[in-house]
SEROKE-730808 format. One record per atom (N, C-alpha, C): residue number from 1; atom name; x, y, z. Coordinates in nm, 4 decimals, padded with zeros to 6 digits. Layout:
BEGIN
+-----+----+----------+----------+----------+
:   i : at :       c1 :       c2 :       c3 :
+-----+----+----------+----------+----------+
: NUM : CA :        X :        Y :        Z :
...
+-----+----+----------+----------+----------+
% end
This chain:
BEGIN
+-----+----+----------+----------+----------+
:   i : at :       c1 :       c2 :       c3 :
+-----+----+----------+----------+----------+
:   1 :  N :  05.0343 :  03.0536 : -01.0268 :
:   1 : CA :  05.1334 :  03.1450 : -01.0771 :
:   1 :  C :  05.1517 :  03.2622 : -00.9817 :
:   2 :  N :  05.0507 :  03.3469 : -00.9700 :
:   2 : CA :  05.0549 :  03.4613 : -00.8805 :
:   2 :  C :  04.9332 :  03.4552 : -00.7885 :
:   3 :  N :  04.9409 :  03.3787 : -00.6802 :
:   3 : CA :  04.8232 :  03.3686 : -00.5929 :
:   3 :  C :  04.7865 :  03.5041 : -00.5330 :
:   4 :  N :  04.6604 :  03.5388 : -00.5460 :
:   4 : CA :  04.6087 :  03.6634 : -00.4888 :
:   4 :  C :  04.5446 :  03.6365 : -00.3536 :
:   5 :  N :  04.4806 :  03.5201 : -00.3413 :
:   5 : CA :  04.4145 :  03.4822 : -00.2162 :
:   5 :  C :  04.4146 :  03.3305 : -00.2061 :
:   6 :  N :  04.4222 :  03.2824 : -00.0831 :
:   6 : CA :  04.4212 :  03.1385 : -00.0595 :
:   6 :  C :  04.3500 :  03.1119 :  00.0722 :
:   7 :  N :  04.2750 :  03.0036 :  00.0761 :
:   7 : CA :  04.2131 :  02.9617 :  00.2016 :
:   7 :  C :  04.2127 :  02.8098 :  00.2087 :
:   8 :  N :  04.2069 :  02.7588 :  00.3289 :
:   8 : CA :  04.2013 :  02.6144 :  00.3500 :
:   8 :  C :  04.0583 :  02.5763 :  00.3820 :
:   9 :  N :  04.0011 :  02.4870 :  00.3031 :
:   9 : CA :  03.8655 :  02.4366 :  00.3235 :
:   9 :  C :  03.8745 :  02.3182 :  00.4201 :
:  10 :  N :  03.8373 :  02.3412 :  00.5449 :
:  10 : CA :  03.8492 :  02.2378 :  00.6474 :
:  10 :  C :  03.7547 :  02.1212 :  00.6251 :
:  11 :  N :  03.6434 :  02.1447 :  00.5589 :
:  11 : CA :  03.5468 :  02.0380 :  00.5329 :
:  11 :  C :  03.6032 :  01.9377 :  00.4328 :
:  12 :  N :  03.6604 :  01.9868 :  00.3240 :
:  12 : CA :  03.7105 :  01.8998 :  00.2176 :
:  12 :  C :  03.8599 :  01.8718 :  00.2277 :
:  13 :  N :  03.9318 :  01.9489 :  00.3098 :
:  13 : CA :  04.0759 :  01.9299 :  00.3234 :
:  13 :  C :  04.1540 :  01.9778 :  00.2029 :
:  14 :  N :  04.0992 :  02.0759 :  00.1311 :
:  14 : CA :  04.1606 :  02.1292 :  00.0097 :
:  14 :  C :  04.1919 :  02.2771 :  00.0268 :
:  15 :  N :  04.2720 :  02.3291 : -00.0656 :
:  15 : CA :  04.2983 :  02.4717 : -00.0717 :
:  15 :  C :  04.2167 :  02.5323 : -00.1844 :
:  16 :  N :  04.1650 :  02.6527 : -00.1623 :
:  16 : CA :  04.0948 :  02.7282 : -00.2654 :
:  16 :  C :  04.1824 :  02.8494 : -00.2949 :
:  17 :  N :  04.2112 :  02.8714 : -00.4236 :
:  17 : CA :  04.3077 :  02.9739 : -00.4622 :
:  17 :  C :  04.2535 :  03.0583 : -00.5770 :
:  18 :  N :  04.2728 :  03.1897 : -00.5670 :
:  18 : CA :  04.2513 :  03.2782 : -00.6809 :
:  18 :  C :  04.3878 :  03.3322 : -00.7208 :
:  19 :  N :  04.4071 :  03.3525 : -00.8510 :
:  19 : CA :  04.5356 :  03.3997 : -00.9022 :
:  19 :  C :  04.5187 :  03.5364 : -00.9662 :
:  20 :  N :  04.6153 :  03.6222 : -00.9442 :
:  20 : CA :  04.6130 :  03.7553 : -01.0025 :
:  20 :  C :  04.6180 :  03.7458 : -01.1546 :
:  21 :  N :  04.5243 :  03.8139 : -01.2209 :
:  21 : CA :  04.5223 :  03.8165 : -01.3666 :
:  21 :  C :  04.4579 :  03.6965 : -01.4327 :
:  22 :  N :  04.4089 :  03.6022 : -01.3551 :
:  22 : CA :  04.3447 :  03.4822 : -01.4096 :
:  22 :  C :  04.1973 :  03.4830 : -01.3676 :
:  23 :  N :  04.1035 :  03.4689 : -01.4610 :
:  23 : CA :  03.9618 :  03.4823 : -01.4272 :
:  23 :  C :  03.8974 :  03.3553 : -01.3722 :
:  24 :  N :  03.9678 :  03.2851 : -01.2835 :
:  24 : CA :  03.9135 :  03.1621 : -01.2259 :
:  24 :  C :  03.9509 :  03.1521 : -01.0787 :
:  25 :  N :  03.8747 :  03.0692 : -01.0075 :
:  25 : CA :  03.9077 :  03.0264 : -00.8719 :
:  25 :  C :  03.9205 :  02.8753 : -00.8793 :
:  26 :  N :  04.0305 :  02.8229 : -00.8231 :
:  26 : CA :  04.0575 :  02.6794 : -00.8317 :
:  26 :  C :  04.0598 :  02.6149 : -00.6946 :
:  27 :  N :  04.0232 :  02.4876 : -00.6929 :
:  27 : CA :  04.0364 :  02.4032 : -00.5735 :
:  27 :  C :  04.1554 :  02.3109 : -00.5983 :
:  28 :  N :  04.2486 :  02.3090 : -00.5036 :
:  28 : CA :  04.3673 :  02.2247 : -00.5144 :
:  28 :  C :  04.3613 :  02.1167 : -00.4078 :
:  29 :  N :  04.3796 :  01.9923 : -00.4491 :
:  29 : CA :  04.3748 :  01.8804 : -00.3554 :
:  29 :  C :  04.4863 :  01.7812 : -00.3891 :
:  30 :  N :  04.5139 :  01.6956 : -00.2931 :
:  30 : CA :  04.6121 :  01.5897 : -00.3128 :
:  30 :  C :  04.5388 :  01.4582 : -00.3334 :
:  31 :  N :  04.5811 :  01.3826 : -00.4348 :
:  31 : CA :  04.5247 :  01.2510 : -00.4624 :
:  31 :  C :  04.6417 :  01.1557 : -00.4848 :
:  32 :  N :  04.6692 :  01.0722 : -00.3871 :
:  32 : CA :  04.7792 :  00.9765 : -00.3947 :
:  32 :  C :  04.9100 :  01.0449 : -00.4342 :
:  33 :  N :  04.9470 :  01.1479 : -00.3581 :
:  33 : CA :  05.0715 :  01.2231 : -00.3765 :
:  33 :  C :  05.0769 :  01.3060 : -00.5044 :
:  34 :  N :  04.9637 :  01.3295 : -00.5700 :
:  34 : CA :  04.9578 :  01.4150 : -00.6876 :
:  34 :  C :  04.8730 :  01.5381 : -00.6534 :
:  35 :  N :  04.9189 :  01.6541 : -00.6927 :
:  35 : CA :  04.8445 :  01.7778 : -00.6727 :
:  35 :  C :  04.7508 :  01.7969 : -00.7908 :
:  36 :  N :  04.6225 :  01.8130 : -00.7618 :
:  36 : CA :  04.5207 :  01.8252 : -00.8663 :
:  36 :  C :  04.4494 :  01.9585 : -00.8493 :
:  37 :  N :  04.4456 :  02.0378 : -00.9563 :
:  37 : CA :  04.3746 :  02.1653 : -00.9562 :
:  37 :  C :  04.2498 :  02.1554 : -01.0411 :
:  38 :  N :  04.1396 :  02.2062 : -00.9873 :
:  38 : CA :  04.0126 :  02.2034 : -01.0599 :
:  38 :  C :  03.9488 :  02.3415 : -01.0523 :
:  39 :  N :  03.9058 :  02.3941 : -01.1655 :
:  39 : CA :  03.8369 :  02.5227 : -01.1682 :
:  39 :  C :  03.6996 :  02.5050 : -01.1063 :
:  40 :  N :  03.6689 :  02.5873 : -01.0043 :
:  40 : CA :  03.5367 :  02.5788 : -00.9415 :
:  40 :  C :  03.4513 :  02.7012 : -00.9722 :
:  41 :  N :  03.5156 :  02.8129 : -01.0090 :
:  41 : CA :  03.4438 :  02.9330 : -01.0520 :
:  41 :  C :  03.5202 :  02.9945 : -01.1681 :
:  42 :  N :  03.4486 :  03.0405 : -01.2691 :
:  42 : CA :  03.5141 :  03.1039 : -01.3824 :
:  42 :  C :  03.4508 :  03.2407 : -01.4081 :
:  43 :  N :  03.5157 :  03.3182 : -01.4932 :
:  43 : CA :  03.4736 :  03.4541 : -01.5274 :
:  43 :  C :  03.4661 :  03.5420 : -01.4022 :
:  44 :  N :  03.5679 :  03.5305 : -01.3173 :
:  44 : CA :  03.5744 :  03.6115 : -01.1963 :
:  44 :  C :  03.7208 :  03.6470 : -01.1696 :
:  45 :  N :  03.7466 :  03.7729 : -01.1444 :
:  45 : CA :  03.8812 :  03.8208 : -01.1123 :
:  45 :  C :  03.8847 :  03.8516 : -00.9637 :
:  46 :  N :  03.9276 :  03.7562 : -00.8845 :
:  46 : CA :  03.9180 :  03.7662 : -00.7396 :
:  46 :  C :  04.0526 :  03.7980 : -00.6752 :
:  47 :  N :  04.0469 :  03.8880 : -00.5773 :
:  47 : CA :  04.1629 :  03.9184 : -00.4949 :
:  47 :  C :  04.1370 :  03.8833 : -00.3489 :
:  48 :  N :  04.0191 :  03.8274 : -00.3192 :
:  48 : CA :  03.9872 :  03.7918 : -00.1819 :
:  48 :  C :  03.8911 :  03.6748 : -00.1740 :
:  49 :  N :  03.9172 :  03.5847 : -00.0785 :
:  49 : CA :  03.8345 :  03.4663 : -00.0561 :
:  49 :  C :  03.8079 :  03.4518 :  00.0931 :
:  50 :  N :  03.6902 :  03.3999 :  00.1256 :
:  50 : CA :  03.6579 :  03.3663 :  00.2647 :
:  50 :  C :  03.5567 :  03.2528 :  00.2615 :
:  51 :  N :  03.5521 :  03.1749 :  00.3699 :
:  51 : CA :  03.4544 :  03.0673 :  00.3816 :
:  51 :  C :  03.3975 :  03.0708 :  00.5223 :
:  52 :  N :  03.2645 :  03.0584 :  00.5317 :
:  52 : CA :  03.2027 :  03.0586 :  00.6641 :
:  52 :  C :  03.1910 :  02.9162 :  00.7184 :
:  53 :  N :  03.1390 :  02.9042 :  00.8394 :
:  53 : CA :  03.1281 :  02.7738 :  00.9053 :
:  53 :  C :  03.0319 :  02.6782 :  00.8356 :
:  54 :  N :  02.9428 :  02.7318 :  00.7519 :
:  54 : CA :  02.8467 :  02.6480 :  00.6805 :
:  54 :  C :  02.8991 :  02.6040 :  00.5440 :
:  55 :  N :  03.0196 :  02.6467 :  00.5073 :
:  55 : CA :  03.0787 :  02.6058 :  00.3807 :
:  55 :  C :  03.0512 :  02.6973 :  00.2638 :
:  56 :  N :  02.9866 :  02.8120 :  00.2886 :
:  56 : CA :  02.9655 :  02.9070 :  00.1799 :
:  56 :  C :  03.0966 :  02.9776 :  00.1495 :
:  57 :  N :  03.1263 :  02.9918 :  00.0218 :
:  57 : CA :  03.2477 :  03.0570 : -00.0245 :
:  57 :  C :  03.2123 :  03.1996 : -00.0657 :
:  58 :  N :  03.2852 :  03.2973 : -00.0125 :
:  58 : CA :  03.2670 :  03.4383 : -00.0459 :
:  58 :  C :  03.3853 :  03.4814 : -00.1306 :
:  59 :  N :  03.3554 :  03.5387 : -00.2481 :
:  59 : CA :  03.4589 :  03.5723 : -00.3438 :
:  59 :  C :  03.4401 :  03.7162 : -00.3897 :
:  60 :  N :  03.5469 :  03.7954 : -00.3796 :
:  60 : CA :  03.5415 :  03.9315 : -00.4314 :
:  60 :  C :  03.5734 :  03.9288 : -00.5805 :
:  61 :  N :  03.5103 :  04.0168 : -00.6550 :
:  61 : CA :  03.5394 :  04.0330 : -00.7977 :
:  61 :  C :  03.5705 :  04.1806 : -00.8192 :
:  62 :  N :  03.6989 :  04.2130 : -00.8389 :
:  62 : CA :  03.7356 :  04.3539 : -00.8451 :
:  62 :  C :  03.6907 :  04.4202 : -00.9742 :
:  63 :  N :  03.6661 :  04.3468 : -01.0786 :
:  63 : CA :  03.6177 :  04.4075 : -01.2035 :
:  63 :  C :  03.4695 :  04.4413 : -01.1972 :
:  64 :  N :  03.3937 :  04.3616 : -01.1230 :
:  64 : CA :  03.2496 :  04.3870 : -01.1099 :
:  64 :  C :  03.2168 :  04.4648 : -00.9828 :
:  65 :  N :  03.3175 :  04.4916 : -00.8994 :
:  65 : CA :  03.3006 :  04.5671 : -00.7748 :
:  65 :  C :  03.1948 :  04.5031 : -00.6850 :
:  66 :  N :  03.2114 :  04.3733 : -00.6607 :
:  66 : CA :  03.1143 :  04.3021 : -00.5778 :
:  66 :  C :  03.1794 :  04.1858 : -00.5053 :
:  67 :  N :  03.1092 :  04.1400 : -00.4021 :
:  67 : CA :  03.1433 :  04.0167 : -00.3320 :
:  67 :  C :  03.0230 :  03.9256 : -00.3464 :
:  68 :  N :  03.0473 :  03.8015 : -00.3888 :
:  68 : CA :  02.9383 :  03.7062 : -00.4094 :
:  68 :  C :  02.9548 :  03.5879 : -00.3171 :
:  69 :  N :  02.8433 :  03.5260 : -00.2830 :
:  69 : CA :  02.8420 :  03.4071 : -00.2003 :
:  69 :  C :  02.8052 :  03.2873 : -00.2863 :
:  70 :  N :  02.8834 :  03.1795 : -00.2714 :
:  70 : CA :  02.8605 :  03.0586 : -00.3498 :
:  70 :  C :  02.8459 :  02.9399 : -00.2555 :
:  71 :  N :  02.7444 :  02.8589 : -00.2804 :
:  71 : CA :  02.7278 :  02.7322 : -00.2108 :
:  71 :  C :  02.7854 :  02.6209 : -00.2959 :
:  72 :  N :  02.7834 :  02.5000 : -00.2431 :
:  72 : CA :  02.8359 :  02.3839 : -00.3181 :
:  72 :  C :  02.7691 :  02.3694 : -00.4549 :
:  73 :  N :  02.6394 :  02.3956 : -00.4631 :
:  73 : CA :  02.5664 :  02.3767 : -00.5886 :
:  73 :  C :  02.5975 :  02.4849 : -00.6927 :
:  74 :  N :  02.6562 :  02.5966 : -00.6489 :
:  74 : CA :  02.6848 :  02.7074 : -00.7408 :
:  74 :  C :  02.8182 :  02.6936 : -00.8106 :
:  75 :  N :  02.8993 :  02.6006 : -00.7658 :
:  75 : CA :  03.0349 :  02.5882 : -00.8191 :
:  75 :  C :  03.0392 :  02.4849 : -00.9298 :
:  76 :  N :  03.1349 :  02.5015 : -01.0221 :
:  76 : CA :  03.1477 :  02.4108 : -01.1359 :
:  76 :  C :  03.1922 :  02.2735 : -01.0925 :
+-----+----+----------+----------+----------+
% end
């Protein structure tokens, strides 16, 4: 709806998106010409995303005034 931040995950070939006013971060991928969105983090109001070379996802949460690091095992 209102993307606040978007990044391309080169490892998985997907987009990771946070939306303004929505407390989730979603992974968007294509599967046989269909766009599929999956919630990977919830209860977070993010306006910024980053990913390092090792695949860790860094997400800002403006309500909690913090930036958190998430690995593959930390995501839903």
